[in-house]
C-alpha positions in Angstrom: 107.7 135.0 35.0 111.4 134.4 34.4 112.7 131.0 35.4 116.2 129.5 35.1 116.4 125.9 36.2 119.8 124.2 36.5 120.4 120.5 36.4 123.1 118.0 36.0 125.2 118.5 39.1 126.3 115.7 41.3 129.3 113.8 42.7 132.1 113.0 40.4 135.7 111.7 40.8 138.7 113.9 40.0 139.3 113.7 36.3 135.7 113.0 35.5 133.1 115.0 33.6 129.7 116.5 34.1 127.4 118.5 31.8 125.2 121.1 33.5 122.0 122.4 31.8 120.1 125.5 32.5 116.5 125.6 31.1 115.1 129.1 30.6 111.6 130.4 30.4 109.7 133.7 30.7 112.0 135.8 28.4 113.4 135.9 24.9 116.2 133.5 25.4 117.9 133.9 22.0 118.8 137.5 22.6 120.0 137.1 26.2 123.6 137.0 27.3 124.0 133.8 29.4 126.6 133.1 32.0 127.6 130.4 34.5 128.9 131.3 37.9 130.0 129.2 40.8 130.4 129.7 44.5 132.5 127.5 46.7 132.0 127.4 50.5 133.4 130.5 52.1 134.3 132.1 48.8 132.8 134.7 46.6 130.7 133.9 43.6 132.9 133.8 40.5 132.3 133.9 36.8 133.0 130.6 35.1 132.0 131.2 31.5 129.7 133.3 29.3 128.1 133.1 25.9 126.6 136.0 24.0 123.4 135.9 21.9 125.7 135.5 18.9 127.5 132.6 20.4 130.8 134.3 21.4 132.3 132.7 24.4 134.5 133.7 27.3 136.0 131.7 30.1 137.8 132.3 33.4 141.4 131.4 33.0 141.3 128.4 35.3 138.5 126.8 33.2 140.0 127.4 29.7 140.5 124.1 28.0 138.4 122.1 30.5 135.0 123.8 30.3 132.8 124.5 27.3 129.7 126.7 27.4 127.1 126.3 24.6 123.5 127.2 24.0 120.6 125.8 22.1 118.1 128.6 21.3 115.5 126.1 20.1 115.5 124.5 23.5 116.1 127.7 25.4 118.9 126.0 27.2 122.5 126.8 28.0 125.0 124.1 28.8 128.3 123.8 30.6 130.4 120.8 29.7 133.0 120.3 32.4 135.9 117.9 31.8 139.0 116.9 33.8 137.3 118.1 37.0 139.4 118.9 40.0 138.6 119.0 43.7 138.8 122.8 43.5 135.9 122.8 41.1 133.6 121.8 43.9 131.0 124.5 44.2 127.4 125.4 43.6 127.0 126.4 40.0 124.5 129.1 39.0 123.0 130.0 35.7 122.6 133.8 35.0 120.8 135.6 32.2 121.4 139.2 31.3 118.6 140.8 29.4 118.8 144.6 28.8 119.3 146.0 32.4 117.9 142.9 34.2 119.8 140.0 35.6 118.2 136.7 36.5 119.5 133.8 38.5 118.8 130.1 38.8 118.7 128.3 42.2 122.0 126.6 41.6 123.2 123.0 41.3 125.8 121.4 43.5 128.9 119.9 41.9 131.2 117.9 44.2 134.5 116.5 42.9 135.8 113.9 45.3 137.3 110.5 45.4 
Protein backbone atom coordinates (compact mmCIF):
# COMPACT_ATOMS: atom_id res chain seq x y z
CA UNK A 1 0.00 0.00 0.00
CA UNK A 2 1.43 3.34 -1.09
CA UNK A 3 1.69 5.95 1.64
CA UNK A 4 3.02 9.49 1.61
CA UNK A 5 3.10 11.19 4.99
CA UNK A 6 3.95 14.88 5.17
CA UNK A 7 5.19 16.62 8.29
CA UNK A 8 6.89 19.82 9.33
CA UNK A 9 4.16 22.35 8.70
CA UNK A 10 3.12 24.95 11.21
CA UNK A 11 2.88 28.64 12.01
CA UNK A 12 5.86 30.83 11.15
CA UNK A 13 6.44 34.56 10.99
CA UNK A 14 7.17 36.31 7.69
CA UNK A 15 10.82 35.90 6.82
CA UNK A 16 11.05 32.64 8.74
CA UNK A 17 11.86 29.13 7.58
CA UNK A 18 10.32 25.69 7.67
CA UNK A 19 11.39 22.30 6.39
CA UNK A 20 8.71 19.95 5.20
CA UNK A 21 9.27 16.21 5.01
CA UNK A 22 7.40 13.53 3.09
CA UNK A 23 8.04 9.94 4.11
CA UNK A 24 7.16 7.39 1.44
CA UNK A 25 6.40 3.71 1.61
CA UNK A 26 4.81 1.01 -0.51
CA UNK A 27 6.72 1.67 -3.74
CA UNK A 28 10.27 1.94 -5.05
CA UNK A 29 11.03 5.47 -3.92
CA UNK A 30 14.41 5.80 -5.63
CA UNK A 31 12.90 5.59 -9.12
CA UNK A 32 9.91 7.86 -8.48
CA UNK A 33 9.59 11.46 -9.58
CA UNK A 34 8.66 13.47 -6.49
CA UNK A 35 6.84 16.78 -6.33
CA UNK A 36 5.52 19.28 -3.83
CA UNK A 37 2.27 21.10 -4.51
CA UNK A 38 0.37 23.62 -2.49
CA UNK A 39 -3.20 24.82 -2.32
CA UNK A 40 -4.25 28.08 -0.73
CA UNK A 41 -7.86 28.74 0.31
CA UNK A 42 -10.01 29.46 -2.70
CA UNK A 43 -7.20 28.74 -5.14
CA UNK A 44 -6.22 25.86 -7.36
CA UNK A 45 -3.50 23.45 -6.39
CA UNK A 46 -0.17 24.57 -7.85
CA UNK A 47 3.17 22.93 -8.40
CA UNK A 48 5.88 24.18 -6.07
CA UNK A 49 8.89 22.06 -6.93
CA UNK A 50 9.89 18.71 -8.36
CA UNK A 51 12.85 16.39 -8.19
CA UNK A 52 13.56 13.54 -10.55
CA UNK A 53 14.89 10.14 -9.65
CA UNK A 54 18.30 11.40 -10.80
CA UNK A 55 18.08 14.48 -8.60
CA UNK A 56 17.24 17.10 -11.21
CA UNK A 57 15.13 19.86 -9.73
CA UNK A 58 12.61 22.38 -10.99
CA UNK A 59 10.80 25.19 -9.22
CA UNK A 60 7.88 27.48 -9.79
CA UNK A 61 9.14 30.96 -10.53
CA UNK A 62 7.85 32.49 -7.31
CA UNK A 63 9.76 29.90 -5.23
CA UNK A 64 13.12 30.09 -6.99
CA UNK A 65 15.84 31.17 -4.61
CA UNK A 66 13.67 30.64 -1.53
CA UNK A 67 12.68 26.97 -1.66
CA UNK A 68 14.88 23.92 -2.05
CA UNK A 69 13.65 20.42 -2.79
CA UNK A 70 15.83 17.44 -1.98
CA UNK A 71 15.52 13.72 -1.46
CA UNK A 72 17.15 11.01 0.61
CA UNK A 73 16.62 7.68 -1.08
CA UNK A 74 17.99 5.75 1.88
CA UNK A 75 15.29 7.27 4.08
CA UNK A 76 12.66 7.25 1.33
CA UNK A 77 11.97 10.88 2.11
CA UNK A 78 11.65 14.06 0.11
CA UNK A 79 12.14 17.46 1.71
CA UNK A 80 11.14 21.02 0.99
CA UNK A 81 13.26 23.66 2.68
CA UNK A 82 11.38 26.95 2.66
CA UNK A 83 13.20 30.17 3.53
CA UNK A 84 12.14 33.81 3.62
CA UNK A 85 8.53 32.78 3.87
CA UNK A 86 5.84 35.25 2.89
CA UNK A 87 2.18 35.52 3.81
CA UNK A 88 1.29 34.38 0.31
CA UNK A 89 3.04 31.07 0.99
CA UNK A 90 0.24 30.18 3.37
CA UNK A 91 -1.33 26.99 2.04
CA UNK A 92 -1.69 23.28 2.52
CA UNK A 93 1.39 21.60 1.08
CA UNK A 94 1.04 18.21 -0.54
CA UNK A 95 3.60 15.62 -1.48
CA UNK A 96 3.12 13.77 -4.78
CA UNK A 97 4.85 10.75 -6.26
CA UNK A 98 4.83 9.87 -9.93
CA UNK A 99 5.57 6.24 -10.67
CA UNK A 100 5.06 5.05 -14.23
CA UNK A 101 1.42 5.95 -14.95
CA UNK A 102 0.37 6.29 -11.32
CA UNK A 103 0.20 9.39 -9.16
CA UNK A 104 0.03 9.25 -5.39
CA UNK A 105 -0.76 12.00 -2.89
CA UNK A 106 -0.16 12.62 0.76
CA UNK A 107 -2.76 14.12 3.08
CA UNK A 108 -1.07 17.51 3.20
CA UNK A 109 0.45 19.67 5.89
CA UNK A 110 -0.65 23.20 6.74
CA UNK A 111 1.81 26.06 6.49
CA UNK A 112 0.68 29.39 7.87
CA UNK A 113 2.86 32.49 7.53
CA UNK A 114 1.63 35.23 9.79
CA UNK A 115 2.86 37.71 12.36
